[in-house]
N, C-alpha and C positions, 0 to 999 in steps of 0.2 A: 448532361449530366456536368453541372459546372466545376469549378476547382477547388471547392472548399467539400461538395458531396464524393470529389474522388481520394481529397484527404482525409475526411472521415471513413469513407469505405476502407482506406488503407489501414488505419488503426483498428477499424471494427474485424479485420479480417486478421491481425495479429491476435486479436484477444481472442476470436472462435478458431483459428487455427495455430496454436502457437508450435505446434510441431515445425508445423510448413515453414512459419515463421524463421523458428532457429535454422533449418536446413538452408534457407534462401539466403542467409546471411554465413553458411558455416562457411563458405571459401575465404573467407576473410581472415577467420579464426582457426585454431590447431583444433576445436572442439566445442564443447560445452558446458557448464557447470551449473548445478542446478542451485538454487537459493532459498531454503525454506524462509518463511515468516519468522518474525517482524522484520528484524534490523540487523544486516549484516553487512559486511564489509565487500561487495562488490566491484568497488575497485582492484582491490588486493587480484580477484580471478582478471580482470580486465587487462590491468600491469601483466600478468603471465599469459596473453596474448591469445585467452579462452573467453567466450560471451558466455554472460554470467545471465541465467533466466529463471524467474521466479518463478516459484511453483504455490500455488494459491487454491488448488485443489479446483471444486468444480460441481455443475450441480449434477450427483448421480447415485443413484441406489447402492448401498452398502448391502453387504454380506460377508465376505472373505475377512474384513477388517474387525470384525467382532470377535475376530479369534486372537487378536493382539491389543486389541484398543477397549476399555471399559464402555460402554453403552453411553457412558454421561463426558465422554470424550468431545472436543469441540468438532463442528462439522467439519471445519477443513481438515483437519486431521485425517478425520475417519474417510474422507473422501482422499487425500492425499494418500493415506495406507492401501484404499483400495483399489487406486492405481498404478501403486508400483506392487502391488499384486499381480496385476495385470499385466506386466511388463511396461506399461508406460513409459518409465524414466530409464531403462535398460541403454538409452543411446547415451545416458550423461556420462562423464568422462567421472565426476566426481559429485558430491553434493556437500554442503556447510548447514550446520546447523547453527542455529543460535538458541538457548535455552532458556527464556524468561519468566516460561511458563510451566509446570508440572509436566500439563500435555507435551509439551514440546521435549520434556526429558524424556517421556516416555517413548516420544515417537523416536529417539534420537538410540536410543537402546534398543527399541524392536526394528530399526527398520531392516529389511529384507531385500532391499533393491540390487542389481549386482553392483552399482557403481559405488565406491567406496565413501564413504562419510566421514565429514572433519566436522569435530563439535566444539565450541569454543564459549565462555559465560562473558555475559557484562557483569560488571560491578554494579551489586545496586546501591551501595553508598555512595552514588557518585558523585556528590560536589568535593569529596576530598583531591587532592592532587595526589594521592597515593593510589587512588583509583583511578588515573587516568595513566599511571607507571604500570598498573595491575592490566589494563586495558592494552594497552600499547605492546605488554609482553606475549598479551594473548593472540594480537593480530602477527606477531612476529611469526609465533608458533603455527597461524594459519595457516601463515607463506611460507615456511619451512617445510609443512606439509602437502602443502600443492608441487613445491617443487621436485619434492619427491615421487609425489604420486604423478606427475605429469611430463617429468625430466625436462624442468623449464627454470630458469634463472628470475627472480624477482628483481630487479636492480631499483634502487630509489629513485633514480631520475625516471623511471618506465611510470611507478607509483605516482609520482608528480605529477607526470602527464595524464594520467587518467584521473586524479582527481580535481584536475583541470577540466578536463573534458565532462566528467559529473557535476562537479559546481557550474558549470554552463549550462547544463541539461534543468539542474536548480534552478537557475535564474530564470528561465524562459518557461519553465513551470509555474514557475510564482506571477508571469507577469501573464501568460495561460489565463492561469484562475481569476487575477483580477480582471482581466476584460470582458471573459464572461460573462459578470457579473452584470453587464448591461447588455448583453444578447441573447438572452433565453429563449426565442423565437430561432435563431440559429444554433446553437447548442443543448440539447433539450437534454437532461438527465444520462440519459443513455450514452450518447455521444461525449458527453464530458468523460463521463468513467471510461470509455473507451481509450481517449485521448492519452487517459492520465494511465490506465492499466497496462498501455502499451508500452508503455517506457521500462518494463520489465520484460519485455520479449523483443525487444530491438536493441539495435548497438547505439547508446546513447548517442555518439552523436548524429548519426543516422535519423534519431528521432529528435533532436533538438532540430536539426535543420527543417524536418517536414512541420512540427510545432511551430516554428519562427513564420515560415512561409502561409500557416494557417492565421496566425496573430494578425499578418500582414494584410491577407484578403481581408478577414471579419474587420478590419481599421477601416474598411474604405466602405462601409455599409452604415447609414445612420442609425442610432439605438432605435428601435420603437418603444414606445412605453408599453410594459409588462401588465395584461389586465388579472393576472392570476396572481396567488401569493409566493413570495419567496423564503426557502428555508434555508436551513445549514444541517448538514449532517455531521453525528460523531458516534464513535465505533471504533468496531475492526475493519469492517468490510460492508458495501452494501450490494450486496450479491445475493439471488443471480440476478438478470438482468428483468426476469419478469417485475420482482420488486421496482425496480427504477421506470417499467411502463407505468406501473399505476402513480406515479408523481405524477407524470405527465397527463393521465388521464384526469386527474383532479387538478389541471394548471397550479402544480408546484414546480415552481423552478430552483433546482438545486444552486443556489450564488456562492455558497462555502460550503467548504467540509472540514470537518476533526475527525480523520479515518486514519487506520493507521497505514489500510494500504494505498490510500492516495496521498492528501496533502502533508499529514505526517513525514512522511520521506524525502519531502523537499522544503521545510517552514525556512532552514538557514543551509547555510553555506559551510562544506569544513573550511574552519578557520583555518588562517596562513602559518607558516612555520617552515621550518628547514627541516623537521624530521616528521615525515610524511607518516609513519604508523602513531606518532603521538598527535598528529593532526586529526587524524580520523578516531584517536580516541576523546580527544576533546570536543569531538560533535557528540557523542554520546553525554558528555556532561552538561552541553548546553543546551542537548531535547528536553521538553518538558511539557506536560499536559499529556502524558500519556499513560496507561494506569497499566503499563509493561515499564513501565520506567520510573521506578519508586522516587516520590518526592512526597516528605512528610507535609510542606505548605499546601499540598493538593493546589494546584494553581489553575485546574482545567476548567472549572467553573468560570473564573475571572477571564480566563482566553475567551470561554465559548462569547462570554456575554459581550467582551471587545469586538468578536467576529460578528457577532448579528447586527453591532450598533455600524460595523464599517462594512457591512455586505445590504444594510436598510432591511435585513430580513424581518419578516412577520413572526415566526418561530424556529424551536430547536427538534427536529427528528433522531432519538437515539437508537439507533441502529443496535441492538443488546446481542451480541451471539451466545446463541445459546451455549449454556454450561462453560462457559468464561468466566471462572472467579475473579479474576484482576478486574474485570470491565462491573462485574458487578457489585464488587465493591466499592468502587468509585459514587456509581448512580447515586447513592443518596444525597451523597455529601453535594455535588454537582447540581443535585435536582433541587434542590431545597436552597441552592443559588441562583439560579435561574427563576423560580418561582418567587424569594424574594427580589426580584428585579423586575417582577412581572412580564418575563418573559412566558409565553407559550411552550410547552414541549411534548410528547409523545413519546413512550417508548413502544419500540415495536420488537420480537424476535427473530433472528437471522438464522436460517438453518439451510445449507445446503443440500441439504435432502427433499426440502420443501417442494411439493408436486401442486400442492393446491393453497392459492392465495387468497379465498375468497375473506376468510375472516381479516386478514393483513388490510384487504381492498376497501372494508366495510369500515374499519378503525381508523386509515387515511383518508376517505372518504369524511366521514366525520370529522376529525380534524380541521381538513380543509372548511368543511363548514363553519367551524367554531371560527376559527382565524375570517371567514368572511365577514361572521357577525360581530 
C-alpha cells in the first residue's frame, strides 16, 4: 500500500467509524459537541476546546423515529432520530441545531437525546446589514449557552484562532477539489467524498495537514486522460456510498460538486474583521447557491453553468433529497437554465433508507450512454 492509499484509508476509516475517530482525538479536547446539518458555527465549539462532529445520519432502517417524525421528513433526519433513540449520540456533551427548514425545526423540538441542545436561527433576508447584526447576536447566544453547559470561557482571541484554523482548511479543500478534477483515475467518487466528509469528523488542523500531504503526493503523478465522462453533482448530499459506486461503474468521474454536505461548506472563507462573531455572520451573508440560503435572484443555475465550464464537465446529476421542499422548489428554476445552456442533467432521488439501487443504476447507466452519444 502506497502513501496515497494509506491516506485515503485514514479518511474512509473516519467516515465509516466516526465514533472511533472522535474517541481517538478526544484526548486533545475536553469533549465532543454534535453539529446538525446544514450550516452551524463550528468555530465557536472549537474555540471552547471541544471537538465539533457533524451529524449526517446514515444508511439505516427506521422504525422508532416514526413515533416522532412524519413519514415525509427527509431521510437524514429520520436516520438521525433513529440513531439518537438508540443512544448513539449519548456521548455528546451538547448538540447545536440550525433550523433552516421545517424538518430541522421539528427535530430541534423533538430531540430526545441525553445531550442538551442549542438552537439558533439564520436570518433569511440575508443581504441586509441588520441580518448580520441579528446573526451576530444569535452566535453570541450560542457561545453563552456553550459556556454555561460546558463550564468554559470562549474568548474572542480563541475564536479568532479557530476561524484561522477553519479558513486554512477551507483553502486546502478548495485546492483539493480543483486538483482532483485532473486525477479521476486516482480519486474516484467514493474517495473524493470520503476526503471531504472526513472534515466533519476530524479536528480541522489534523484534516488540513493530511489533505495537504495528499495533494502533494497526487501532484507527483502526471495526469492521465480520462476515458469516461465528467459530471457535476448538486443537492444536499450524494450518499450512501453505494450510489457513488454506481458512478464509478459507469465511468463517471465527479469533477466538481454543489452539495450542501460537501463543497458548499468551503466555497469561501470567513471574511476578515476584528469582531469574530460578525465575521461568522458575514460568511452567511456571502453564501449563495443553496436552497436553504434564500436569494430571490436564484443564482444557483448560473453557478452550476460556470462550474460545468470550469470543470470541463459533460453533465449535471441532481441528487434530490427525498421530501426536501427547499430543494424541490429550486429545481425547476435551474433545470430550465441548464436546458437553455445545452447542459444535460439527470435528477435522481436520495434516500438514506434505500437498500436497492437497481432503478437508480439503470437511470445513471442510461444517462452515461446519453453523454457518450
